[in-house]
Residue frames as qw, qx, qy, qz and C-alpha x, y, z in Angstrom:
[[0.380, -0.163, 0.471, 0.779, -18.78, -3.83, 7.38],
 [0.382, 0.753, 0.362, -0.395, -20.54, -1.12, 5.42],
 [0.590, 0.388, 0.414, 0.574, -20.24, -0.19, 1.78],
 [0.056, -0.821, -0.068, 0.564, -19.06, 3.35, 1.01],
 [0.619, 0.767, 0.048, 0.160, -18.07, 5.28, -2.09],
 [0.727, 0.185, -0.160, 0.641, -14.42, 6.11, -2.68],
 [0.026, 0.645, -0.090, 0.759, -14.92, 9.74, -1.61],
 [0.687, -0.626, 0.013, -0.369, -16.41, 8.59, 1.71],
 [0.926, -0.067, -0.233, 0.289, -13.54, 6.12, 2.19],
 [0.393, 0.473, -0.281, 0.737, -11.12, 9.02, 2.70],
 [0.420, -0.605, 0.152, -0.660, -13.22, 10.28, 5.63],
 [0.939, -0.305, -0.102, -0.124, -13.39, 6.79, 7.14],
 [0.814, 0.171, -0.259, 0.491, -9.62, 6.28, 6.84],
 [0.137, 0.587, -0.238, 0.762, -8.88, 9.73, 8.27],
 [0.625, -0.557, 0.130, -0.531, -10.87, 8.72, 11.37],
 [0.234, -0.474, 0.828, -0.188, -8.64, 5.70, 11.93],
 [0.873, 0.152, 0.310, -0.345, -10.88, 3.15, 10.26],
 [0.262, -0.306, 0.839, 0.367, -9.68, 0.21, 8.15],
 [0.709, 0.459, 0.219, -0.489, -11.29, -0.69, 4.84],
 [0.624, 0.089, 0.673, 0.387, -11.07, -2.81, 1.73],
 [0.304, 0.807, -0.031, -0.506, -10.47, -0.59, -1.30],
 [0.844, 0.409, 0.216, 0.271, -9.57, -1.41, -4.91],
 [0.313, -0.693, 0.301, 0.576, -6.08, -0.14, -5.68],
 [0.442, 0.665, -0.394, -0.455, -4.39, 0.14, -9.07],
 [0.222, 0.321, -0.914, -0.113, -3.44, -3.54, -8.77],
 [0.381, -0.259, -0.887, 0.007, -5.60, -5.53, -6.33],
 [0.509, -0.759, -0.235, -0.330, -8.08, -5.03, -3.53],
 [0.403, 0.308, -0.569, 0.647, -6.12, -3.76, -0.55],
 [0.506, -0.691, -0.480, 0.191, -6.69, -3.49, 3.18],
 [0.295, 0.594, -0.056, 0.747, -6.10, 0.22, 3.64],
 [0.506, -0.773, -0.308, 0.227, -5.26, 2.22, 6.73],
 [0.099, 0.964, -0.180, 0.168, -3.40, 5.45, 7.43],
 [0.795, 0.252, -0.388, 0.393, 0.33, 4.67, 7.54],
 [0.144, 0.493, -0.421, 0.748, 1.13, 7.22, 10.24],
 [0.674, -0.431, 0.188, -0.570, -1.19, 5.53, 12.75],
 [0.076, 0.350, -0.922, 0.146, 0.60, 2.70, 14.54],
 [0.509, 0.084, 0.695, -0.502, -2.67, 1.36, 16.01],
 [0.738, 0.488, 0.001, -0.466, -4.19, 1.08, 12.54],
 [0.444, 0.553, -0.696, -0.117, -1.11, -0.64, 11.08],
 [0.138, -0.225, 0.916, -0.302, -1.04, -3.18, 13.93],
 [0.658, 0.249, 0.464, -0.538, -4.74, -3.86, 13.45],
 [0.702, 0.538, -0.290, -0.365, -4.17, -4.63, 9.76],
 [0.178, 0.433, -0.881, 0.066, -1.41, -7.10, 10.66],
 [0.380, 0.013, 0.819, -0.429, -3.93, -8.95, 12.83],
 [0.700, 0.440, 0.174, -0.535, -6.71, -8.82, 10.23],
 [0.619, 0.588, -0.459, -0.244, -4.42, -10.10, 7.49],
 [0.931, -0.295, 0.209, 0.044, -2.75, -12.70, 9.76],
 [0.598, 0.726, -0.259, 0.221, 0.54, -11.46, 8.39],
 [0.788, -0.096, -0.259, 0.550, 4.03, -12.33, 9.57],
 [0.230, -0.948, -0.146, 0.162, 4.83, -9.35, 11.84],
 [0.531, -0.468, 0.327, 0.626, 8.39, -9.12, 10.47],
 [0.408, 0.328, 0.584, 0.620, 7.21, -8.28, 6.92],
 [0.048, 0.390, 0.119, -0.912, 6.59, -4.59, 6.14],
 [0.466, 0.678, 0.559, -0.105, 3.59, -3.41, 4.12],
 [0.361, 0.328, 0.346, 0.801, 3.80, -1.35, 0.95],
 [0.026, -0.627, -0.347, 0.697, 2.96, 2.31, 1.52],
 [0.357, 0.629, 0.516, 0.459, 0.95, 4.17, -1.13],
 [0.190, -0.493, -0.101, 0.843, 1.68, 7.87, -1.62],
 [0.457, 0.782, 0.419, -0.064, 0.01, 10.43, -3.86],
 [0.387, 0.892, -0.178, 0.152, 3.16, 12.43, -4.68],
 [0.750, 0.254, -0.397, 0.464, 6.92, 11.97, -4.41],
 [0.024, -0.614, 0.324, -0.719, 7.18, 14.76, -1.82],
 [0.786, -0.481, 0.016, -0.388, 5.44, 12.51, 0.72],
 [0.857, 0.107, -0.402, 0.305, 8.57, 10.36, 0.91],
 [0.186, 0.510, -0.415, 0.730, 10.09, 13.07, 3.11],
 [0.693, -0.513, 0.046, -0.504, 7.51, 12.20, 5.81],
 [0.981, -0.188, -0.014, 0.039, 9.44, 8.94, 6.20],
 [0.429, -0.746, 0.395, 0.321, 12.89, 10.55, 6.07],
 [0.759, 0.224, 0.481, 0.378, 13.52, 9.42, 2.49],
 [0.054, 0.761, -0.248, -0.597, 15.68, 11.73, 0.38],
 [0.846, 0.435, 0.307, -0.017, 15.02, 10.49, -3.14],
 [0.425, 0.852, -0.298, 0.064, 17.90, 12.49, -4.63],
 [0.299, -0.652, 0.686, -0.119, 20.39, 11.07, -2.13],
 [0.775, -0.020, 0.624, -0.097, 19.20, 7.57, -3.04],
 [0.030, -0.385, 0.675, 0.628, 19.87, 8.18, -6.74],
 [0.295, 0.372, 0.878, 0.066, 16.45, 6.94, -7.81],
 [0.205, 0.040, -0.282, -0.936, 14.36, 8.60, -10.51],
 [0.355, 0.266, 0.801, -0.402, 10.85, 7.76, -9.31],
 [0.515, 0.540, 0.006, -0.666, 9.27, 9.33, -12.41],
 [0.233, 0.331, -0.842, -0.356, 10.70, 6.43, -14.40],
 [0.151, -0.151, -0.975, 0.064, 8.29, 4.15, -12.51],
 [0.013, 0.563, 0.672, -0.480, 5.55, 6.41, -11.13],
 [0.676, -0.101, 0.454, -0.572, 2.73, 6.90, -11.28],
 [0.646, 0.272, -0.642, -0.312, 2.35, 3.22, -11.92],
 [0.931, -0.264, -0.089, -0.237, 2.38, -0.34, -10.67],
 [0.696, 0.277, -0.480, 0.456, 5.99, -0.50, -9.49],
 [0.594, -0.802, -0.032, -0.047, 6.80, -0.41, -5.77],
 [0.506, 0.607, -0.418, 0.449, 10.29, 0.83, -4.87],
 [0.761, -0.510, -0.282, 0.286, 12.11, -0.27, -1.71],
 [0.232, 0.749, -0.191, 0.591, 13.79, 2.77, -0.15],
 [0.416, -0.003, -0.647, 0.639, 15.66, 3.33, 3.13],
 [0.441, -0.714, -0.173, -0.516, 13.50, 4.36, 6.09],
 [0.561, 0.154, -0.631, 0.513, 15.90, 4.54, 8.98],
 [0.259, -0.456, 0.268, -0.808, 13.92, 6.59, 11.46],
 [0.092, -0.025, -0.931, 0.351, 13.17, 4.61, 14.60],
 [0.414, 0.208, 0.387, -0.797, 9.74, 6.21, 14.93],
 [0.714, 0.298, -0.280, -0.568, 8.71, 4.16, 11.89],
 [0.093, -0.271, 0.955, -0.080, 9.82, 0.79, 13.32],
 [0.556, 0.266, 0.654, -0.438, 6.15, -0.21, 13.41],
 [0.669, 0.636, -0.047, -0.381, 6.14, 0.20, 9.62],
 [0.485, 0.628, -0.603, -0.086, 9.53, -1.10, 8.53],
 [0.955, -0.260, -0.035, -0.142, 9.54, -3.84, 11.20],
 [0.652, -0.593, 0.382, 0.277, 13.25, -3.45, 11.89],
 [0.776, 0.352, 0.350, 0.389, 14.21, -3.69, 8.21],
 [0.234, -0.631, 0.078, 0.736, 14.98, 0.05, 8.04],
 [0.044, 0.102, -0.580, -0.807, 13.47, 0.20, 4.56],
 [0.498, 0.441, 0.566, -0.486, 9.96, 0.44, 3.11],
 [0.276, 0.255, 0.714, 0.591, 8.40, -0.16, -0.28],
 [0.215, 0.541, 0.233, -0.779, 6.52, 2.83, -1.68],
 [0.296, 0.342, 0.730, 0.513, 4.24, 3.18, -4.69],
 [0.238, 0.389, 0.079, -0.887, 2.57, 6.17, -6.27],
 [0.496, 0.363, 0.788, 0.031, -0.45, 4.63, -8.05],
 [0.113, 0.113, 0.517, 0.841, -1.56, 5.70, -11.50],
 [0.145, -0.644, -0.727, -0.190, -5.26, 5.72, -10.60],
 [0.046, 0.427, -0.062, 0.901, -6.17, 9.40, -10.10],
 [0.621, -0.571, -0.229, -0.485, -9.14, 8.62, -7.83],
 [0.851, -0.316, -0.311, 0.279, -6.95, 6.55, -5.53],
 [0.483, 0.157, -0.184, 0.841, -4.32, 9.30, -5.44],
 [0.250, -0.565, -0.098, -0.780, -7.05, 11.82, -4.59],
 [0.790, -0.527, -0.287, -0.125, -8.07, 9.62, -1.65],
 [0.771, -0.148, -0.237, 0.572, -4.45, 9.47, -0.47],
 [0.216, 0.431, -0.045, 0.875, -4.11, 13.25, -0.83],
 [0.489, -0.620, -0.117, -0.602, -6.91, 13.56, 1.72],
 [0.880, -0.459, -0.115, -0.052, -5.66, 10.93, 4.19],
 [0.173, -0.759, 0.626, 0.038, -1.90, 11.03, 3.79],
 [0.341, 0.359, -0.854, -0.158, 0.10, 7.89, 2.95],
 [0.853, -0.173, 0.175, -0.460, -1.69, 4.57, 3.48],
 [0.263, -0.271, 0.922, 0.089, -0.55, 1.00, 3.99],
 [0.720, 0.313, -0.098, -0.611, -2.20, -1.21, 1.41],
 [0.221, -0.231, 0.941, 0.106, -1.47, -4.93, 1.66],
 [0.398, -0.062, -0.707, -0.581, -3.55, -7.17, -0.57],
 [0.652, -0.207, 0.251, -0.685, -6.95, -8.22, 0.76],
 [0.878, 0.020, -0.466, -0.110, -6.26, -11.83, 1.65],
 [0.750, -0.618, 0.234, 0.037, -4.73, -13.79, 4.48],
 [0.011, -0.722, 0.661, 0.204, -0.99, -14.24, 4.15],
 [0.292, -0.196, 0.924, 0.148, -0.21, -17.19, 1.91],
 [0.500, 0.523, 0.677, -0.134, -3.65, -17.23, 0.24],
 [0.357, 0.331, 0.474, 0.734, -4.20, -15.95, -3.31],
 [0.075, 0.146, 0.117, -0.979, -5.36, -12.32, -3.64],
 [0.330, 0.543, 0.725, -0.264, -9.12, -11.88, -3.75],
 [0.198, 0.112, 0.529, 0.818, -10.54, -10.64, -7.06],
 [0.266, -0.533, -0.498, -0.631, -14.12, -9.69, -6.13],
 [0.323, -0.422, 0.340, -0.776, -16.09, -8.20, -3.27],
 [0.886, -0.217, -0.237, -0.335, -17.91, -11.48, -2.80],
 [0.809, 0.056, -0.455, 0.367, -14.68, -13.14, -1.73],
 [0.169, 0.389, -0.377, 0.824, -13.63, -10.11, 0.29],
 [0.580, -0.430, 0.059, -0.690, -16.90, -10.09, 2.24],
 [0.930, -0.172, -0.315, -0.076, -16.59, -13.80, 3.04],
 [0.664, 0.181, -0.431, 0.583, -13.05, -13.29, 4.35],
 [0.265, 0.149, -0.328, 0.894, -13.33, -10.05, 6.23],
 [0.429, -0.632, -0.391, -0.513, -16.93, -9.62, 7.42],
 [0.672, -0.717, -0.182, -0.017, -16.75, -8.21, 10.92],
 [0.760, -0.248, 0.002, 0.601, -12.99, -7.55, 10.72],
 [0.285, 0.103, 0.171, 0.937, -12.87, -4.31, 8.72],
 [0.122, 0.455, 0.423, -0.774, -15.00, -1.20, 9.03],
 [0.529, 0.662, 0.104, -0.520, -15.95, -0.56, 5.39],
 [0.575, 0.018, 0.655, 0.489, -15.40, -1.52, 1.78],
 [0.349, 0.600, -0.189, -0.695, -15.50, 0.10, -1.64],
 [0.773, 0.246, 0.583, 0.041, -16.88, -2.20, -4.35],
 [0.092, 0.647, -0.450, -0.608, -14.73, -1.81, -7.46],
 [0.860, 0.360, -0.139, -0.335, -16.12, -4.86, -9.23],
 [0.970, -0.009, 0.114, 0.216, -13.91, -7.67, -10.45],
 [0.043, -0.865, 0.452, 0.215, -10.16, -7.02, -10.51],
 [0.959, 0.230, 0.090, 0.141, -7.98, -8.94, -12.93],
 [0.237, 0.851, -0.401, 0.242, -4.53, -7.76, -11.99],
 [0.821, -0.063, -0.421, 0.380, -1.45, -9.03, -10.20],
 [0.490, -0.764, -0.106, 0.405, 0.46, -7.49, -7.31],
 [0.216, 0.947, -0.222, -0.084, 2.84, -4.66, -8.16],
 [0.794, 0.325, -0.302, 0.416, 6.39, -5.31, -9.26],
 [0.552, -0.825, 0.055, 0.107, 8.70, -4.78, -6.29],
 [0.708, 0.503, -0.184, 0.460, 12.19, -3.40, -6.94],
 [0.504, -0.757, 0.022, 0.416, 15.17, -2.02, -5.08],
 [0.541, 0.775, -0.067, 0.320, 17.64, 0.41, -6.61],
 [0.629, -0.676, 0.157, 0.350, 21.24, 0.59, -5.39],
 [0.331, -0.488, 0.460, 0.663, 23.97, 2.57, -7.12],
 [0.404, 0.453, -0.326, -0.724, 21.69, 3.00, -10.13],
 [0.234, 0.092, -0.934, -0.253, 21.15, -0.77, -10.52],
 [0.702, -0.146, 0.028, -0.696, 17.62, -2.13, -10.40],
 [0.056, 0.107, -0.987, 0.108, 17.02, -5.44, -8.66],
 [0.630, -0.230, -0.351, -0.653, 13.59, -7.06, -9.11],
 [0.196, -0.214, 0.818, -0.496, 12.41, -8.56, -5.81],
 [0.461, 0.353, 0.772, -0.260, 8.95, -9.59, -7.04],
 [0.006, 0.058, 0.626, 0.778, 7.66, -9.75, -10.61],
 [0.193, 0.578, 0.713, -0.348, 4.17, -8.41, -11.11],
 [0.314, 0.870, 0.363, 0.115, 2.23, -5.60, -12.74],
 [0.034, -0.979, 0.150, 0.134, 4.38, -2.79, -14.05],
 [0.761, -0.287, 0.424, 0.399, 7.34, -5.02, -14.94],
 [0.617, 0.569, 0.345, 0.420, 7.32, -3.68, -18.50],
 [0.002, -0.993, 0.016, -0.117, 8.36, -0.25, -17.16],
 [0.643, -0.629, 0.333, 0.283, 11.77, -1.58, -16.08]]
């Protein structure tokens, strides 16, 4: 596992690599969302229940169309929450994305506020970004912990120092009503 700068991380991800990168909330295990092999590798690294979808980070609302999401049809105003620390569950019914939505036919998306992170995503396309920890363990807050966990399992990391944040707030919106599925960062925007 090698250390790279954020600008180099985009090149690594674009080549199908997997890395630990600070997001706008926590350290995440990032990989390009449109690469099934990468997504499956992250499930193994994270030891995650294969029925649970990952959150997908995007750099602009227009990227939702990649996943067949029509934001206007869904009646959601993403600018109310984005850019920010709120992840929105939206329908993703296309079978070609089964490896992402895991049969749920929906995915959670977030457009982060951090401009550097969005710049990275603009170069790689949407990325999956589950927290850097094994499922069921608390999120890791420093690179020291990340290195101990994931040495030899990921290709690179970006050291963003200590993070003192919580996971994003996770919501669904149906018929204009917001339902909070997980309280976290960004809850004050609701």
